[in-house]
N, C-alpha and C positions, 0 to 999 in steps of 0.2 A: 125133871126135878122130882118130881112124883117117885121114882126110882130112886133117889138119896133120900128122899122123907121116909120112905116105907123101911130102906136098908138100916135108916141111923136110928127111926123112931121117934123123928122129929120133924115140926112142919118148919116153916118158910119164916125166919125171925127167931127161932130159938138154938139157944146151944145142945149139946150132950150132955148126957149127964157130969160128965166128967170136964165140960166146958172145953173141950180141946176142939171141936168142932162146931162150929156157926153158922149155918145157913143164913145168911146175909137176905138175899133178894132171887128174885127170877126176872131177868133182862130181855126185853126184845129184842136188844142190836147190841154185840161186841164189838162192831165193825171187823168183823173177821169172818164175812158167808162164807169162803171158802172153806174151811176148817170146819165148819159148822153138820152137824151141831157139837157143842162144845161147851165147856165151862172154865173160870178164871177160882183159882186156889194158889192163894197166897201170891197173887199178881202174875201167875205163871197160865199163858192160855195153854187148854190143855184142849184138842184139835179131833174131828173126826170119830166122835165118842161114839161106843154099844155100848151094852149092858156092863160086858166082858172090863172094861178097859175104865166105865167107872167105878166098878169093884175094886180092883187094883188099886185106882187111886185112893180110893176112901180107906180103904182095907190099910193105906200104905201111913195114911193121915192118921194114926188110930196108937 
């Protein structure tokens, strides 16, 4: 989450200036431990994340 906040320049609960990305919340459990670390974007689970994969996902949203 920290990396997302730094890359986007926003905190949890905030939106980017253009309103395209909103960091909703940090979750303790997404019921998919085998895929951790992971995040959900628009209902899609992104699993086995590292910084490079996170950047690719975030860049695709812009």
